[in-house]
C-alpha positions in Angstrom: 134.2 137.3 135.6 132.4 134.1 136.6 129.1 135.9 136.4 129.9 137.2 132.9 130.9 133.7 131.7 127.6 132.4 133.2 125.6 135.0 131.4 127.4 134.2 128.1 126.7 130.5 128.6 123.0 131.3 129.3 122.8 133.4 126.2 124.3 130.7 124.0 121.8 128.1 125.5 118.8 130.5 125.0 119.9 131.2 121.4 120.3 127.5 120.9 116.7 126.8 122.2 115.2 129.5 120.0 116.9 128.2 116.8 116.0 124.6 117.7 112.4 125.6 118.3 112.4 127.3 114.8 113.8 124.1 113.2 111.2 121.9 115.0 108.4 124.2 113.8 109.5 123.5 110.2 109.9 119.8 110.8 108.1 117.5 108.2 104.7 116.1 109.2 105.2 112.4 108.6 108.1 109.9 109.1 108.3 109.5 105.3 108.8 113.2 104.8 111.4 113.2 107.5 113.2 110.4 105.7 113.2 112.4 102.5 114.9 115.5 103.9 117.2 113.6 106.2 115.8 115.0 109.4 114.2 111.8 110.9 115.6 111.6 114.4 116.6 108.3 115.9 113.9 106.4 117.8 113.6 107.2 121.5 114.7 104.5 123.9 112.4 103.5 126.7 112.5 106.1 129.5 113.6 109.0 127.3 111.5 112.0 126.8 110.9 114.1 123.7 112.3 117.2 125.4 115.4 115.5 126.5 117.8 116.5 129.3 119.5 119.8 129.2 122.8 118.3 128.3 121.3 117.0 125.0 120.9 120.6 123.7 122.9 121.4 120.5 126.6 121.9 120.9 127.8 125.5 121.0 129.3 125.2 117.4 126.0 123.8 116.1 124.1 126.5 117.9 126.2 129.2 116.2 125.6 127.6 112.8 121.9 127.5 113.4 122.0 131.2 114.5 123.8 132.1 111.3 121.2 130.2 109.2 118.4 132.0 111.1 120.1 135.3 110.5 120.4 134.5 106.7 116.7 133.6 106.6 115.8 136.8 108.3 118.0 138.8 105.9 116.2 137.1 102.9 112.8 138.1 104.4 113.9 141.7 104.8 115.3 141.8 101.3 111.9 140.8 99.8 109.4 142.8 101.9 105.8 141.8 101.6 106.6 138.2 100.5 105.8 135.7 103.1 107.5 132.3 102.9 105.0 129.4 103.1 106.6 126.7 105.3 104.7 124.0 103.3 105.9 125.3 100.0 109.4 125.5 101.3 109.3 122.0 102.6 107.9 120.7 99.2 110.6 122.5 97.3 113.2 121.0 99.5 111.8 117.5 99.1 111.6 117.9 95.3 115.2 118.9 95.2 116.1 115.8 97.3 114.0 113.6 95.0 115.7 115.1 91.9 119.1 114.5 93.2 118.4 111.1 94.6 120.6 108.4 93.0 118.7 106.0 90.7 120.4 102.5 90.5 119.2 101.5 87.0 121.1 100.5 83.9 120.8 102.6 80.8 118.3 100.2 79.2 116.1 100.1 82.3 116.1 103.9 82.5 115.1 104.0 78.8 112.2 101.6 79.5 111.1 103.6 82.4 111.0 106.9 80.6 109.9 105.9 77.1 106.2 105.1 76.3 105.2 101.9 74.7 105.6 101.9 71.0 102.5 101.4 68.9 102.1 98.2 67.0 104.1 98.2 63.8 103.1 94.8 62.3 100.2 92.4 62.1 101.4 89.2 63.7 98.2 87.8 65.3 98.5 85.4 68.1 94.8 85.0 67.7 92.9 82.8 67.7 94.6 82.1 71.0 94.3 85.5 72.6 91.4 87.7 73.8 91.2 91.5 73.0 94.2 93.3 74.5 94.6 96.8 75.9 92.4 99.0 78.0 92.6 100.1 81.6 91.6 98.4 84.8 88.5 100.1 86.1 87.7 97.8 89.0 89.2 95.0 90.9 92.6 94.5 92.6 91.1 94.8 96.0 88.0 96.9 95.3 85.3 95.5 97.4 82.4 96.5 95.1 84.0 94.5 92.2 83.9 91.3 94.2 86.2 88.6 92.7 86.3 90.3 89.3 89.0 92.4 87.6 87.3 94.6 85.0 89.0 96.3 82.1 87.6 99.0 79.8 89.0 99.7 76.4 88.0 100.6 72.8 88.7 102.9 70.0 87.0 105.5 67.7 87.8 105.5 64.0 86.4 108.4 62.0 87.5 109.6 58.5 86.8 110.8 55.1 86.3 108.9 51.8 86.4 110.2 48.2 85.7 107.8 45.3 86.3 108.7 41.7 83.2 109.7 39.7 82.5 107.1 37.0 81.1 108.8 33.9 78.8 105.9 33.1 77.4 104.7 36.4 75.5 107.4 38.4 75.9 105.8 41.9 79.7 105.6 41.8 81.6 108.5 43.4 78.6 110.7 44.2 78.5 110.1 47.9 81.9 111.4 49.1 82.1 112.6 52.6 82.9 111.9 56.3 82.4 108.5 57.7 82.1 106.9 61.1 84.1 103.7 60.5 84.0 102.2 64.0 83.1 103.2 67.5 84.0 100.3 69.7 83.7 99.9 73.5 85.1 96.7 75.1 84.6 95.5 78.6 86.5 92.4 79.8 86.3 90.7 83.1 88.3 87.9 84.6 88.7 85.9 87.9 91.6 84.2 89.4 90.1 80.8 88.6 90.2 81.3 84.8 86.6 82.4 84.4 86.0 85.5 82.3 84.0 87.4 79.7 84.4 89.8 76.7 81.6 92.3 76.0 82.2 94.5 73.0 79.8 96.5 70.9 80.1 98.9 67.9 78.1 102.1 67.6 79.1 102.4 63.9 77.5 99.3 62.5 75.6 99.7 59.2 72.0 98.6 59.6 69.5 99.6 56.9 69.4 102.0 53.9 67.7 105.3 54.6 65.6 104.8 51.5 65.0 102.3 48.7 67.2 104.0 46.1 69.8 105.6 48.4 73.2 104.2 49.0 73.3 105.9 52.4 72.9 103.5 55.4 71.9 104.3 59.0 74.3 103.5 61.7 73.3 101.4 64.7 74.6 99.9 67.9 75.3 96.2 67.5 77.2 93.4 69.2 80.7 92.4 67.9 82.6 90.1 70.4 80.3 89.0 73.2 81.3 85.7 74.9 82.0 84.0 78.2 85.2 82.0 78.5 86.8 79.5 80.9 90.5 78.7 80.9 91.1 75.7 83.1 94.6 75.0 81.6 97.3 77.2 80.3 96.8 76.0 76.7 93.0 75.6 76.8 90.3 78.2 76.7 86.6 77.5 76.1 84.5 80.3 74.5 80.7 80.4 74.3 78.9 83.3 72.6 79.7 85.5 69.5 83.3 85.7 68.4 85.5 85.9 65.3 85.5 82.7 63.3 89.0 81.2 63.3 89.5 81.3 59.6 90.9 84.2 57.5 94.0 85.8 59.3 92.9 89.3 58.2 89.8 88.9 60.4 91.9 87.8 63.4 94.0 91.0 63.3 92.3 93.6 65.5 90.7 96.5 63.6 92.7 98.9 65.8 96.0 97.3 64.5 95.2 97.3 60.8 97.9 98.8 58.5 95.2 100.1 56.2 91.8 101.8 56.6 90.0 98.7 55.3 90.8 95.1 55.0 91.7 93.7 51.5 89.1 93.4 48.7 89.4 89.6 49.0 88.4 89.7 52.6 85.6 92.4 52.5 84.6 92.4 48.9 83.2 95.5 47.3 80.6 97.5 49.3 78.1 100.3 48.9 79.2 102.8 46.3 82.8 101.6 45.9 81.9 99.5 42.8 79.7 96.7 41.7 78.8 95.0 45.0 80.2 91.5 45.7 80.7 89.6 49.0 84.2 88.9 50.2 85.6 85.6 51.6 85.6 86.6 55.2 83.8 84.3 57.6 83.2 87.2 60.0 81.8 86.7 63.4 79.8 83.6 64.4 77.7 82.4 67.3 78.7 79.1 68.8 81.4 77.4 71.0 85.1 77.5 70.5 88.2 75.7 71.9 91.4 77.6 71.6 94.9 78.0 73.1 98.5 78.4 72.6 101.8 77.0 73.9 105.3 78.5 73.6 108.2 76.2 74.3 110.5 79.2 75.0 108.6 80.4 78.1 105.5 82.3 79.1 106.3 85.5 77.4 105.5 84.3 73.8 109.2 83.6 73.1 110.7 81.0 70.8 108.8 78.3 68.9 105.1 77.8 69.7 101.8 76.8 68.4 98.3 78.1 68.6 95.0 76.4 67.6 91.2 76.9 67.5 88.3 74.6 66.8 84.8 76.1 66.6 81.2 74.8 66.0 78.8 77.6 65.1 75.5 78.4 63.5 77.2 79.4 60.3 74.8 82.3 59.5 76.9 85.2 60.7 76.7 87.6 63.7 73.7 89.0 65.5 71.3 86.3 64.4 69.0 84.8 67.0 69.0 81.2 65.7 70.5 78.9 63.1 69.1 78.9 59.6 68.8 75.1 59.8 69.5 72.3 62.2 73.1 71.7 61.0 76.3 73.4 62.3 79.3 75.0 60.6 82.8 73.9 61.6 86.1 75.8 61.6 89.6 74.7 62.4 92.8 76.7 62.5 96.5 75.9 63.4 99.4 78.4 63.6 103.1 77.9 64.0 104.9 80.8 65.7 108.4 82.0 66.4 107.6 84.3 69.3 105.4 87.2 68.1 107.7 87.8 65.2 106.9 85.1 62.7 103.7 83.1 62.2 102.6 80.5 59.6 99.0 79.5 59.7 96.3 77.6 57.9 92.6 77.0 58.4 89.6 75.2 56.9 85.8 75.5 57.3 82.7 73.5 56.3 79.1 74.9 56.5 76.0 73.0 55.4 73.9 76.1 55.0 70.3 77.0 54.0 69.2 80.3 52.4 66.0 81.8 50.9 62.5 82.1 52.2 59.8 79.5 52.4 58.7 77.9 50.1 61.9 78.6 48.2 64.5 77.5 50.7 67.7 76.0 49.2 70.4 73.9 50.9 74.0 74.6 49.9 77.4 73.4 51.1 80.0 76.1 51.6 83.6 75.1 52.3 87.0 76.7 52.0 90.7 76.9 53.1 93.3 79.5 53.7 97.0 79.8 54.3 99.1 82.8 55.5 102.5 84.0 56.6 103.2 86.9 58.9 106.6 88.5 59.7 107.3 91.4 62.0 111.0 92.2 62.4 113.1 95.4 62.9 110.1 97.6 62.3 109.2 95.9 59.0 106.1 93.8 58.7 104.8 91.4 56.0 101.5 89.6 55.6 100.7 87.3 52.8 97.7 85.1 52.5 95.5 83.2 50.1 91.8 82.3 50.6 89.7 79.9 48.5 86.1 78.9 48.9 83.4 77.0 47.0 79.6 76.9 47.1 77.6 73.9 45.8 73.9 73.2 46.1 72.5 69.6 46.1 69.1 71.1 45.5 70.2 72.7 42.2 72.2 69.9 40.4 72.1 71.7 37.1 73.9 74.8 38.5 77.7 74.7 38.4 79.8 74.9 41.6 80.7 78.5 42.3 84.3 79.0 43.5 86.2 82.1 44.5 89.9 82.8 45.0 91.7 85.7 46.6 95.1 86.6 47.8 96.9 89.6 49.2 100.4 90.7 50.1 101.1 93.8 52.3 104.3 95.4 53.4 105.0 98.2 55.9 107.9 99.8 57.7 107.6 102.0 60.8 110.3 104.6 61.2 111.4 105.5 64.7 109.6 108.8 64.7 106.2 107.3 63.9 105.8 107.5 60.2 104.8 104.2 58.5 104.7 103.8 54.7 102.7 100.7 53.5 101.8 99.0 50.3 99.2 96.2 49.6 98.5 94.2 46.5 95.2 92.4 46.6 93.5 90.3 44.0 90.0 88.7 44.1 88.2 86.6 41.6 84.7 86.0 42.9 84.0 83.4 40.1 87.2 81.5 39.6 87.6 78.0 38.2 89.2 76.8 41.4 88.2 73.2 42.5 87.9 71.2 39.4 85.5 72.0 36.6 85.1 75.5 35.4 82.5 77.3 37.5 82.8 80.7 35.9 79.5 82.5 36.0 80.9 86.0 35.0 83.6 86.2 32.5 86.5 88.5 33.2 85.3 89.8 36.6 88.5 89.7 38.6 89.5 92.6 40.8 93.1 93.8 41.5 93.6 96.6 43.9 96.9 98.5 44.7 96.7 100.4 48.0 99.4 102.9 48.9 99.4 104.0 52.5 101.2 106.5 54.8 100.4 106.2 58.5 101.4 108.1 61.5 101.5 106.2 64.8 102.0 108.8 67.5 104.9 107.7 69.8 103.5 109.3 73.0 99.7 109.2 72.5 97.2 106.5 71.5 96.5 108.2 68.2 96.9 106.9 64.7 96.4 108.8 61.4 96.0 106.7 58.2 96.0 107.9 54.6 95.3 105.4 51.8 95.0 105.7 48.0 93.6 102.7 46.2 94.2 102.2 42.5 91.5 99.8 41.1 92.3 97.5 38.2 89.2 95.6 37.2 88.5 93.3 34.3 85.8 94.1 31.8 82.8 92.8 33.6 83.5 95.1 36.6 85.5 97.9 35.1 84.8 101.3 36.6 86.6 104.6 37.2 86.5 104.2 41.0 89.9 104.9 42.5 89.5 105.8 46.1 91.1 108.0 48.8 90.6 107.1 52.5 91.7 109.2 55.4 91.2 108.1 59.0 91.8 109.3 62.5 91.9 106.6 65.3 91.9 107.2 69.0 92.1 104.3 71.4 92.1 103.8 75.1 
């Protein structure tokens, strides 16, 4: 009887060792994996061995349970002949189950923020001129040895579309060049250091350069600089820029092209170009080469909350972008001030003065260009509003008999973004390139004002960096510029 009990005990111990060995063979490889499946054993105290004494073997009841599990595993293998169970796949499946059932200690709002992608911009509130280009992905830095002290970010967008302009029966150039267009192809690289030193380097592969022939409205595209400047921010509310940047004037210029609610900026800003109608320059100051001081300060905290102000002061050449030198030895000056309530409401105003020179020797003429603008932006509950007025004048002391030429433009745009990504929009824009603003009448062309109604329907993809814009513009022009040139613009934008 004693011998039979001893043999039974030895059988139980042997069975326990066999099942324990099978469990050890399927044990996770790393401490982290052992923590995931709950099999991480307690740390061994000094003097203990991994094998452990014989009395540390599993208890008889545990050994029986392990034997039953081993028998069930063997039965499953026999029930599916030819299918081998991969221990790694089995372990990964077990870990995935554990992760899925792991309790997450987050509130409903936190879970929503974790699972929902960032919504695309729905409005046009511009904290510029106090902010550099946003977006992009970090491509170097954060400990990368080859990047040194720099953190480098890469971003940009591609905007391609289709334009169709009504065929005017009396002017052969209007409406005869419908087709696909490469609106923008921007690539932006930014770099910054912990000491406030940084740079912005952006170029556009869709810039219009020269006409393909003397009498053709088609223009060749070229690669050109857009924003290229170095900056230094020694204080929270002070940043110094040196290079080529957007002049701190018209608010439409300060809104990033990637965030526009319409395919093009308003007629007051960009004028009439190419085969859209009778060409006329807009009131945009565009990009300039020079030096700029800018900054912002919010009294509600660092996250652009509550009341705040932003400002910019710039001294530039005054002759536009991508020009090697000034057209004379006098500078152009810009100043802008904005009052904010977070990034929801902004009220701004700006002025500029430019003592310019144009023409070729010996017919060079000095002229004084100056102007002002005021604007209001609101972005609340998915709805956005932008209203602005821009005025400018040009006077030449070298041509005292010529009247002062003044221009006035304004625009109002409204949009609402629905939760599922659709965004209807409407804009009213009026531009009088030869108004009587500023005193005496300076009208050169009678009845040449332009009024454009643009109806838009956009789709801002909720889960992808893709936008689709569809615009139809109804042109209402006075007699001197009247044409049948209503326009359809379609555009696809992909950003990164």
